[in-house]
N, C-alpha and C positions, 0 to 999 in steps of 0.2 A: 673511547670515544668521548670528544669537547661534549658535553650538556648542549644541546641547542637552546638560544633565546626565547624561542617563543613565544611563550607565554608562561602563566603558571596553570596548576589544575584546579575544579574549585569541586554531582549526582546524577522484553521481556519478556518474564519465564513464563508457565505455562498458567494458564486464566485459575485460579479457584474456583472449584464449581459452584452454581446458586440455582437458588430457584428463579423460574423466573418472571415472578410476579413481587420476587423482593423489590424493595428500593431500597437507593443505596444515593448516600447526598455527596452532592461534590466537596469539594474537601478543602476550608478559603484558603485565597493563595498565599502561594510561599515564598520566603529571597533565596534564589539564587544568585550565587555570582556578582551579586550589586543589583540586581532586577526584580522584580516580581512574576512570581511562575505562575499564568492565570490556572484558576483552576481544572480540575477535569474530575470526573469518575474513577474514586477509589482501584479498582477494579483494573483501568488502564496501567498500573503501572506491571503489573503482571501480561499486561497481550502479548500475544506472538503469533501473527496474522498468518495465513495459508487462505494467498488468492486464487481464484478460481475465477476463467469465462468460459459458463455454465452452457452458453448455446455454443461454443466450438467444443470444450470436453462432451457432449452427452451425443455429441456429432450431428445438431437441429442445422446448424451458420457454418460453411455456407450447405446449402440442398443436395443432401446426401444423393446419391445417384440413384436413388431408391425415388428419387419424388417425394412430391410433400412433408411437412414430418405432422401429424392426427398428435391434437389433445388422447387422443386413449390411449396414448405412446408408455405417458408419463414418464420423456426423458432422464426431465428435472432427477428421479427415484438410483438413477445409474450414481450418483455422487454417495448413492449413502453408504455402500461397503468404504467409500474414502474415509472416510468422518475418522472409524479405526486407526487410518493411515496416520492422519494428522495427529490421531491421538498419538499415536506411537514415533511421528516425527516429532514432538515436544512442541509443538502449534497449540496454544490453547481460542486458535477464532477461526474461524471459518469467511472469509469476506469474497462474498460475491459480485462476481460483473454482472450485467446487468439479466435480470430477468420478466421484463412487464411488456407487455405488448407490443410489438417493432415490428416494423416492414422490411426491418434488413437482418445489420450490427448490432440491434441495441439497442445503439446509440440515440435512436429514430424512431421516438417512445410515442404510440399512438394514445395507449390508457395508460397510465400511472395503479391505477387503482385493480390490475390484471392483470394474471403469470400471460407471459406469453405460450400461446395455445403450441406453439414447438416443441415447448418443456412439460407441457401439461396444463393440471389447474391449480388453483387458488390452496387449494386443500397441498396438491403436494407441495406447495412451501409449507405452508404450517407443519405437515412433517416434517420437511427435510431442518427443520429450527426446532422442530421437536422432540426429533436424536440430534441435535448437535449438543443443545439443552441438559442430555439428561447424559453427555459422554461428556460434559463442560464442559463445552466449550461454545465461544459467542460467536454472535450471526451479523456482520455486516450488510446492508445490500445497494447499490451503489444507485443512487438520484439522477437524472439527466433532467436537470432545470432551467436551464438555459437556451433548450432550446426543444423541438417533436416537430419532429419526423410530418413531412411537406401531405401527408396523412391523417393527420390526426384532426378529429371532429372541429377545435377551437379554426384550422386553419380551412377550412372548407369554409364554413360556417362563414367568417373573416372573406373571402371570397364572395360568396354567396351574397351579405351583406354590406359588401360597400365599404365606402369608407363616410365613418363620422358612425360608425356602426355598432355597437356594444360588443356585439365579436371583431369589431378589427382595429376597438384599445387591446386586446389581449394580449398582441401581436406586433414584433414593430417592425414600421412599411412607411412607404410615401405616396404619394398619390403624384402621378403623373399627369402634365396638359390635358393627358385627355378621361383626365377626374376618376383613369382605373386606377385602384388600389396593388404597388407593385412590394414585393414581400421582399423584408432583411435573411439571409441567411448567415447560416455561422459558416466564417471564414470561409469562405467561399464556398459552397457545398450546398450546391444549390436540393438538396433533399432536407439537407434540417433549415427550421425558422424558427428566429430565436426569438425568444417572446418578449413582450412589454413590462420587465420588470415594478416598473411603477406603476402599476393596474392596482386596484384593494383585491380586485375579484385573484389571477396571478398569482399574490401574496394568499390567500385566502387558502385558493387550492392547496398549494404548494405546503404550506401548514397544515393543512388539512392530508394528507397523502403520509405526510412522515410519518403523523400520529396516529394514521391508518394502520401503516405497516407494522411499525411498533406496537400499538396492540396485539397483532396477531403474529410474536416473537421475535422482532425480530430485534439488535440492539444497538444499536450501530447504524454508520451513514459513511459511505463516499457522495461525496456533492460533485460528480460529473464538472469538467470545465467550468469550475468557479469559479475561475478568477476572469473569465467574462461579462462576470453577473456583479453586477454593483453592490458595493460591499454592505451601505447602508441594508440593503433588502433580506440579506442574509442579516442584519443588526436587530432588525425585524421578523425574520422568521423566526431566525434558531431558539434566542430567550423566552417566545411564546410556548414553540415546542419544546423544551425541558422545564417549562409553570408547570406541564403536565405526565412528565418525562424526562424527571433532575438525573435521574443514572443514563440519558441518553449520550453518545460521543460521535461526533462529526469532523469529521477529512477535507479540508477540501481538498482539491485538485490545482492547482497550484506551482507554473514552472517557473517563472521569470518575474521578477520584483522584487520588489521589499518584502519577506516574506514575513518577517514580525508585524509589519506597518496593517500589512492583508489583514491579520489573525486578531490584532488590534481592535482594529475597524470594523469585520465581518461578526466578529467575536465565537468563528470556529476556533476547536477544541487542536486542531494541530493542522497540517499539512502537506504535501507530498515533497520530502528532499532530495530535489531532483537535483539542485549543485553536488549536494552529496553522491547520487546515484553518477554522473557524469564524472566525475573526480575519481573516484572506487576504481572505475572501466578505464576511463580513460590513464593514469596513475602508474597502473599493471602491467595497460601494453604497452604504453613508451616508454615505460623503468622510469620517471620523472615523479617517487613520492615525494616530493616539492610541493607538485601540485595538489594533489591526499594531505599534505599537512596546512596548507594557504585553505586548501576547503573546511581542514579540523577547527583552525581560526572559528571563521564564521559558522558552521555549527554551533560551538557555542554559545558565539551569542546569540544564532536563537534560542540555545535552553536557559536564558538566562528570562525568558517571557513562554515557551513554550515549550511541547519537547514533539520535531517532527516526525513522521511517519518514515522511516529507513527503507532501504528495499538497494536489494542489486541486478530486479530485472522485472518488469511486469508483462498485461495483455500489448504492452504500445511500444515498449524496447525490444530490442534483437539478444537474446538468452545468450548471458555469460560466459557460458561455455563457449562462446560462435564467437563476443565481443573481442578475448579477452584470448589471444592464436596463443602462446604459451604453456600448457594442458596443467604442467609445472605452476602455474601462476592463479589458478581458479582457487585452490585453496583459500587462496591470501585473504579474496574478497568476500567469504563465508564466514571467516574470521572473523572480522571489520563487519559484518552482519552482527553478529552474534557477542561483538564484544565495548561498541563503544554506542553509545546516551546517542536514544530514541523509542519509537516501538517497532519495529523489526516487522516486514510482510516480505513471504518467501514466495514469487510464483508459480504457481504448481508446477510441476516438472521438474522445474531447478530444484530440488530437492536429489532427486535421478540421473539430473548431470545430465539430461535432454539440451535440446542445438537448433538453433530455429535462429531465420537472420530476416529484417522488417524489413520491406522494399516500400519503398515510397510510389507507387500503383496500385490500379486495380486488385482487390483478394492478396496484397503483400503483407498485409499479417498476418492472412495464414497460417503461415511457418510456422510464427511462435505458440497458433492458436491453435490446437491440433485435439483428434480427438482422443480422450481416455476408456482406454478397457476398464470392463466392469471390474474387474481384482486388478490392480494394483501392482501383485505381483508380474499380472502379467505385460506388462509396458515397454517398445519395443525401444530398447535403446539404451535404458533404464542402467545405470551405476550404483551394483550394493555398496562401494567405495563410497557414491560422492552421499548418495543414504545415511551409511555410521556416521559421515563428519558432519551430516547437519544434527544427524543426533549425540553425536559430544558435543558439542560447544553450542544447542539449543541446551541442551540438558546443563552446562556450565554456567549458561546465562539462568537460566530458573530458577539454581542457586545459589547468582546474588540480583535479587533483582533488583536492588542498589543502583546495576548496571542503565538501570529507563533513561535517570538525569548527571550520568556520568559527563563528565570532564574529561578529557585529556587533553597530558602536554608531552612534548615530546623530550623524550633524553640521548637520542643519539638518529639524528640525518644527511644520507645522503643521498641521489638519488637510485642507487639501488639496494639502501637497507635505510629500515627506519626501527628503535623506536620508542612505543612511548609508553605511559600509563596512561590508565587508566581509573577515576579515583570518582568519590562522590561518602557522603556520612561517615566519613571517616574510615572507606573501605579502599581501597584499592592494589590493580591485578598492574602485568608489565604483557605489554603484545609486543612482540618482535616479528616482524618484516623482512625477509631477505631474500631477494628477486636478482643477489650475484651469483656466480663463481666459487668465490672465498666463504670461509663457513662466517658467520656471525654472534659476534660476546654478545649477549642479550644480558650481563649481569649476573648474578649471585639472586636461588630461590628456586621455589617447589616449584616442575614441571609439573600442572594441571594439564596442559591437553599442546600435542604436535605435532609435525605428518612425522611416517614412518624410521624414513632415514634421522630426522634427532635425535625422536625416542635413540633408535640403535646403538647410535652416540654417544650416549650418556653427558652431551656438553655442549659446543656452544652449533649455535644456528643452526643444520647443514645448509648447505648450499642450495638458493632456489628453497628454501623451506620455512617456515614458520614457528609458531611457539608462540602459551603463555604462562606466562608464572607470576603464581604467588610471589611479590617479596617476602627477603626477608624479616623479619619482628627485627 
């Protein structure tokens, strides 16, 4: 096929074991593709996350039929057996969803300094972090600092003390004609009250909370709804935290907008690559690989200034096995996750082929946030072949850590056939995706991984197959 003229090519694997107290300096800014790449902790080059929603995974939310969950059940420790699963998977870190005291789903925080009683105790979280570190795994925590739950003490104090009070200055509000204080809710959710990020007290509290849990075993933070927080707030808080914890890594949740501008203004290390997530499943579902190619052009531009977090599913989205209706194309999404530049995150259960559809209704997230068994081998609906695929491809990525900053270049492209070269630091691999009923010629090279039919054929990529090749010298 003729070469596609889109663009020129330009650069995680398993996290190296480390002592929890060791501090690694951030590298100096590096130039890539004409841009200046923001420095990040050295360990992130090898980062591969396994992301889990703890409240659902341990059966603490929704409330089980047996009734309220008590702290002495220590349910958070049910994730301990899954740490060995994460190691076998080939990931290098565990990204925990919300674990702090909350009223409901965890994103309605009541106390950022206390583990949710439904999960257990502060000591349980510290034990989980220690067990992860013993296995060479990093730990990321999920911090909700845009808003708090309506039952948060700050909200109660603001309502009690009224307009003009010190307490009221911590939360966003308006004052009605009757002189009463009216709270600002987050995106129309009355149970979530937006903080006032212009408040010095809010800034100081968030800084202290971030440090508090970094001191107790966390290595990184996900900043929930970071897009809703003024970037100058993050620009004041994050550098201050790095002053004492230079090895910490901050991932901002950003869905729409100018990704590069947000990273630069906020000083966050990275953000969630929702554009690429959408392009992956949509291009596979609609057999329109031109959409994916266009998204990769933007993705390469992001890599000039920061390394995005890539994913094909998370706790807020329909699982990839349910989103892409042709099961023959599910592996293609895993191939892209493993081979494209970025810091990949696998959502717990996706590596087992679990299904689940998110719905826009009360309880609509429950299907994608299921309870997990104590033994990963007992997971209902698990597909060993899907797990083996993830292990193979994540292993391939670990052996090529330069993929962290890899750019892509289209070698050939149609709606249903895509051959691209991923390259960085003088290294390259070729990735071939075939959604077509006819074989695909991926060019000469050594096959490093491929679907079973392609391996058996020993020639072109099989119909609806895929392959990863090392080009001939």
